[in-house]
Backbone as CSV, one residue per row, in Angstrom:
resi,resn,N_x,N_y,N_z,CA_x,CA_y,CA_z,C_x,C_y,C_z
1,UNK,-126.552,-17.914,-30.121,-125.614,-17.485,-30.900,-126.330,-17.590,-31.937
2,UNK,-125.168,-16.457,-32.768,-125.631,-15.982,-33.917,-124.094,-16.406,-35.271
3,UNK,-123.878,-17.222,-36.258,-122.832,-16.867,-37.118,-123.033,-16.194,-38.317
4,UNK,-122.125,-15.618,-38.235,-122.195,-14.816,-39.362,-121.258,-15.427,-40.365
5,UNK,-121.350,-15.864,-41.676,-121.321,-16.569,-42.972,-120.919,-15.465,-44.083
6,UNK,-120.090,-15.733,-45.076,-120.007,-14.796,-46.608,-120.828,-15.676,-47.370
7,UNK,-121.362,-14.351,-48.010,-122.363,-15.122,-48.803,-122.113,-14.847,-50.441
8,UNK,-120.822,-14.490,-50.575,-119.884,-15.137,-51.752,-118.629,-14.746,-51.720
9,UNK,-118.146,-15.072,-52.682,-116.542,-15.087,-52.776,-116.118,-13.639,-52.880
10,UNK,-115.112,-12.915,-51.650,-114.659,-12.037,-51.832,-113.334,-11.936,-51.095
11,UNK,-113.039,-10.738,-51.227,-111.605,-10.277,-49.983,-112.268,-9.190,-49.640
12,UNK,-111.451,-9.153,-47.670,-111.673,-9.019,-46.187,-111.526,-8.217,-47.146
13,UNK,-112.214,-6.444,-46.849,-111.103,-5.065,-46.458,-110.815,-5.000,-45.030
14,UNK,-111.937,-4.593,-44.468,-111.699,-4.595,-43.369,-112.803,-4.799,-42.475
15,UNK,-111.930,-5.282,-41.033,-112.578,-5.857,-40.252,-112.907,-4.384,-39.071
16,UNK,-114.403,-4.909,-38.854,-115.000,-2.871,-38.331,-114.506,-3.099,-36.796
17,UNK,-115.115,-4.339,-36.099,-115.860,-4.872,-35.619,-114.330,-5.319,-34.263
18,UNK,-114.197,-5.526,-33.055,-112.905,-5.990,-32.058,-114.257,-7.904,-31.288
19,UNK,-113.274,-8.261,-30.875,-113.815,-9.540,-30.222,-114.535,-9.092,-29.445
20,UNK,-115.611,-9.029,-28.423,-116.053,-8.031,-26.959,-116.813,-7.672,-27.379
21,UNK,-116.702,-6.733,-27.975,-117.027,-5.773,-28.785,-118.987,-6.043,-28.541
22,UNK,-120.296,-4.744,-28.678,-121.582,-5.065,-28.456,-121.616,-4.175,-29.564
23,UNK,-122.074,-5.175,-30.085,-123.212,-4.341,-31.564,-124.513,-4.640,-31.539
24,UNK,-125.052,-3.338,-32.505,-126.612,-3.645,-32.481,-126.794,-4.135,-33.916
25,UNK,-127.842,-4.800,-33.761,-128.938,-4.716,-35.494,-128.012,-3.848,-36.053
26,UNK,-127.795,-4.034,-37.181,-127.829,-3.596,-38.443,-126.046,-2.492,-38.665
27,UNK,-125.170,-2.669,-37.482,-124.122,-2.271,-38.085,-122.537,-3.270,-38.097
28,UNK,-122.293,-2.327,-38.859,-121.564,-3.063,-39.957,-120.303,-3.986,-39.307
29,UNK,-120.164,-5.504,-39.765,-118.659,-6.001,-38.864,-117.627,-6.146,-39.659
30,UNK,-117.329,-6.441,-41.224,-116.834,-6.390,-41.829,-116.980,-5.789,-43.299
31,UNK,-116.347,-5.497,-44.375,-116.756,-4.645,-45.416,-115.671,-5.902,-46.243
32,UNK,-116.579,-6.243,-46.946,-116.130,-7.366,-48.472,-116.138,-6.880,-49.480
33,UNK,-114.955,-6.960,-50.769,-115.428,-6.285,-52.149,-115.131,-7.466,-52.728
34,UNK,-116.183,-7.095,-54.125,-116.432,-8.490,-54.586,-116.544,-7.812,-56.441
35,UNK,-116.133,-7.806,-56.790,-116.593,-7.395,-58.779,-116.060,-5.768,-58.451
36,UNK,-115.329,-5.214,-57.610,-114.911,-3.903,-57.368,-116.433,-3.311,-56.719
37,UNK,-116.743,-3.506,-56.383,-117.869,-4.000,-54.778,-117.305,-3.589,-54.340
38,UNK,-117.939,-3.000,-52.675,-117.653,-2.949,-51.423,-119.062,-3.532,-50.785
39,UNK,-119.481,-4.496,-49.853,-120.469,-4.993,-49.758,-120.197,-5.103,-48.368
40,UNK,-120.895,-3.994,-47.411,-120.590,-4.152,-45.625,-121.438,-5.393,-45.124
41,UNK,-121.156,-6.508,-44.270,-121.658,-7.526,-43.647,-121.910,-7.215,-42.628
42,UNK,-123.251,-7.261,-42.208,-124.229,-6.270,-40.870,-124.326,-7.124,-40.207
43,UNK,-124.552,-6.513,-38.706,-125.217,-7.731,-38.121,-126.702,-7.481,-37.874
44,UNK,-127.545,-9.074,-37.928,-128.413,-9.026,-38.150,-129.424,-9.117,-36.540
45,UNK,-128.769,-9.115,-35.205,-129.053,-8.719,-33.884,-128.160,-8.341,-33.015
46,UNK,-128.739,-8.158,-32.073,-127.597,-7.688,-31.203,-126.381,-8.291,-30.375
47,UNK,-125.713,-8.048,-29.819,-125.350,-8.813,-29.317,-123.645,-8.466,-28.903
48,UNK,-122.889,-9.146,-28.688,-121.417,-9.277,-28.569,-120.656,-10.161,-29.117
49,UNK,-119.276,-9.919,-29.825,-118.967,-10.512,-30.957,-118.125,-11.193,-29.779
50,UNK,-118.096,-12.717,-30.440,-117.065,-13.417,-29.575,-116.338,-14.042,-30.170
51,UNK,-116.124,-13.619,-31.389,-115.511,-14.313,-32.591,-115.213,-14.298,-33.099
52,UNK,-113.971,-13.688,-33.797,-113.630,-13.229,-35.650,-113.143,-14.553,-36.080
53,UNK,-113.489,-15.008,-36.969,-112.970,-16.273,-37.898,-111.446,-15.399,-39.111
54,UNK,-111.925,-14.396,-38.894,-110.839,-13.332,-40.313,-110.401,-12.666,-40.140
55,UNK,-109.249,-12.201,-40.982,-108.467,-11.203,-40.738,-108.841,-10.504,-42.423
56,UNK,-108.074,-9.159,-42.036,-108.272,-7.836,-43.691,-107.001,-8.982,-44.600
57,UNK,-107.710,-8.838,-45.041,-107.298,-9.031,-46.532,-107.069,-10.244,-46.925
58,UNK,-107.640,-11.145,-46.306,-107.580,-12.701,-46.273,-109.433,-12.665,-47.944
59,UNK,-108.904,-13.746,-48.236,-110.281,-14.188,-49.482,-110.890,-14.984,-49.146
60,UNK,-112.264,-15.028,-48.635,-113.577,-16.078,-48.446,-114.765,-16.214,-49.113
61,UNK,-114.499,-17.582,-49.423,-115.290,-18.474,-50.122,-117.168,-18.074,-49.686
62,UNK,-118.319,-18.354,-50.582,-119.357,-18.303,-49.596,-119.446,-19.587,-48.420
63,UNK,-119.692,-19.376,-47.469,-119.642,-20.060,-46.912,-119.487,-19.873,-45.869
64,UNK,-118.215,-19.257,-45.861,-117.099,-19.179,-44.804,-117.394,-18.385,-43.194
65,UNK,-117.261,-18.877,-42.271,-117.127,-18.103,-41.353,-116.389,-16.922,-41.244
66,UNK,-116.944,-15.642,-40.629,-116.517,-14.709,-40.756,-116.567,-13.957,-38.984
67,UNK,-117.635,-13.617,-38.274,-117.737,-13.632,-36.690,-118.318,-14.996,-36.013
68,UNK,-119.267,-15.016,-34.883,-120.224,-15.769,-33.678,-120.457,-14.150,-33.026
69,UNK,-121.714,-13.807,-33.089,-121.976,-12.907,-32.278,-123.031,-14.091,-31.425
70,UNK,-123.293,-13.327,-29.923,-123.821,-14.135,-28.844,-124.781,-13.065,-27.910
């Protein structure tokens, strides 16, 4: 199980995966915006997204849980 967490304070622009979706290493899970820059958050390993902890438009803090991949 891998917990994907935000590395910075940002606005969540887009969630690009759904719960139950299979992802590969390097696939974009969510798109964050910070200081007018778009930052893709990518899967660090292949697996299935078992939980999405955020929705588009949310403000996240560093360390906030974004998704879980198993």
